[in-house]
N, C-alpha and C positions, 0 to 999 in steps of 0.2 A: 504494500500500500504506500503510495507516495506521501511525502510529508505534507501536512496541511498548508504550511506556509508557501509551498511551491505551486499550489493550486492557482490557476489564472484568475479565478473569481476573487480569491483572497488578495492577490497582488493588485488587481484593479480597485478593490475596495480600500486597500491600504493607501494607494495613490490618491484616491478621492479624499480620504481623511486628511492626508498631508497637504493637499491643495486647499482644502476648506479651513484647515487649522494649521497655518505655517509656524505658529509659536506654541511652545509647550503649554498645555492646559494646566499643568501643576505649578511650575515655577514662574510662568508668564514672561520668561526672559530668553531662554535658549531656543534655537530653531527646533521644531518638531521633526524628528527623524524616524519615529516609530508610531504605530497604531497601538494604543494601550487599551485594554478591556477595563471598563468600569467595574463590571462583575466578572471575575476571572472565568476563563473558558472552562476550566475543570471544576468550577464551583457552580456550574449551571448557566454561566453567561453565554451569550451567543455572539456570532460574528456579524450581527445586525449593526447597521450604521449608528443607531441610537445607543449602542453599548460600547462605542469606540471613541476615543479622543486622541488628538495628536499629542505626542509626548517626546521629550528629549531622552536620549539614551540613559543619562544619569537618573532622571526621575523614574523612568520605567524600570530600571534595574533596582532602584531603592524600593519601589512599591512591590516588585516581584520578590525581593529578598524578605521583606516584611511579611508578605503573604505566606511564603514557604516556611519561614520561622514559626509563624503562628500556627500553621497547619501541623508542623512537626511537634510543637509544644502541646497542642490540643490532643494529638494522637498519643502523646506520652504522659498526659495528665499534668503538665506544668503550666504555670502562668508566665507568659513571656514578659521580660522586663526591658526597659530602655537601657542600652549599653552604658555601663558606668554608674548605674543607680539601682535602687531597689524599687523604683516606681513601676507599676504595671503599665503596659502600653495602652 
């Protein structure tokens, strides 16, 4: 099965998102280079246009890491904390 991101429909949608949102939705500064899911795909989010925003690589990576860490913590029964503190996220 081919990778989802190599699908021509996904590529066209990603280009549309980047054309419509040239600046990162999250930091409002950097150029958008990626289509970021508001609701993650593996959490039931879709590839519909209304679930996608333009994002810079840094913000998309940060959100993805936060999501993966929370998923891992939930699976293992832990409360995730902000790095360097004991405050829950």
